[in-house]
C-alpha positions in Angstrom: -4.2 -16.5 4.5 -4.3 -12.7 4.3 -1.3 -10.7 3.1 -0.7 -7.0 3.2 1.0 -5.4 0.2 2.5 -2.1 1.3 3.1 0.3 -1.6 6.1 2.6 -1.3 7.0 5.3 -3.8 8.8 8.6 -4.1 6.1 11.2 -3.6 5.6 13.8 -6.3 7.3 11.8 -9.1 4.3 10.5 -10.9 2.5 12.2 -13.8 0.4 15.3 -13.1 -3.3 14.9 -12.7 -5.2 16.1 -15.8 -2.6 15.0 -18.3 -2.8 12.1 -20.7 0.1 10.5 -18.9 -1.8 10.5 -15.6 -4.9 9.0 -17.3 -2.7 6.2 -18.7 -1.0 5.6 -15.3 -4.3 5.5 -13.5 -5.7 3.1 -16.2 -3.0 0.6 -15.1 -4.2 0.9 -11.5 -7.9 0.4 -12.5 -6.9 -2.6 -14.6 -4.9 -4.3 -11.8 -7.8 -3.6 -9.3 -10.1 -5.4 -11.6 -7.7 -8.2 -12.1 -7.5 -8.7 -8.3 -11.3 -8.6 -8.1 -11.7 -11.1 -10.9 -9.2 -13.5 -9.3 -11.1 -13.3 -6.0 -8.0 -12.2 -4.0 -8.8 -8.6 -3.2 -10.0 -8.0 0.4 -9.4 -4.3 0.3 -7.0 -1.5 -0.4 -6.7 2.3 -0.6 -4.3 5.0 -1.5 -3.1 7.3 1.3 -2.8 11.1 1.4 0.8 12.4 1.2 3.1 11.7 4.1 3.1 15.4 5.0 -0.5 14.9 6.3 0.6 12.1 8.7 0.4 12.4 12.4 2.6 10.2 14.6 1.2 9.1 18.0 3.3 7.6 20.8 2.7 7.0 24.5 5.7 7.2 26.8 5.4 6.8 30.6 1.6 7.2 30.3 1.9 10.5 28.3 0.6 10.6 24.7 2.6 12.6 22.2 1.7 13.6 18.7 4.1 14.8 15.9 3.3 15.9 12.4 4.8 14.3 9.4 6.2 11.0 8.3 8.0 8.7 10.7 11.3 8.5 8.9 13.1 10.7 6.4 13.3 8.3 3.5 13.2 8.7 -0.2 10.2 6.3 -0.6 7.0 6.9 1.5 4.1 4.6 2.2 1.5 5.6 -0.4 -1.2 2.9 -0.1 -1.9 -0.8 0.4 -3.8 -3.8 -0.7 -5.0 -6.7 1.4 -5.0 -10.0 -0.5 -6.5 -13.4 0.5 -4.1 -15.9 -1.0 -3.3 -19.6 -0.6 0.4 -18.8 0.2 3.2 -16.3 0.0 4.1 -17.2 -3.6 0.6 -16.3 -4.7 0.6 -13.0 -2.8 4.0 -12.1 -4.4 2.5 -12.9 -7.8 -0.3 -10.3 -7.3 2.0 -7.8 -5.6 4.2 -8.0 -8.7 1.3 -6.7 -10.8 1.0 -3.5 -8.8 2.1 -0.6 -11.2 4.4 1.1 -8.7 6.8 -1.8 -8.8 8.3 -0.3 -11.9 9.9 2.6 -9.9 8.9 2.1 -6.3 8.7 -0.9 -3.9 6.0 -3.3 -2.8 6.5 -5.0 0.6 4.4 -8.2 1.2 3.7 -9.3 4.7 1.5 -12.0 6.1 -1.3 -10.7 8.4 -1.5 -12.5 11.8 -4.8 -14.1 12.5 -5.7 -13.9 16.2 -9.2 -15.1 15.7 -8.1 -18.7 16.4 -6.8 -17.7 19.8 -10.1 -16.4 21.2 
């Protein structure tokens, strides 16, 4: 089954690019990426641009509206995601717990619905 690991963090609180601290921090991400690949559970994943670059889209009464910025004013913002192929939720949680942001942010794990069996 596929699981989505949504990565939330407080934007702008990490180490600055070009510093030794940033290189060390990114090294953790590269290591966990490799661990997911080696375990055969990584389907995909990406980091996202800052929430200030987001555009919200809604349709109400047939009219499309767009708005700049994040959906909610919260301390933590969605910063990226992984998609895992795991045997069960416990295994997905195990891999989500390896994501470096868990030390100061939050990782939300959700099963992905499979509609292919319906068609």
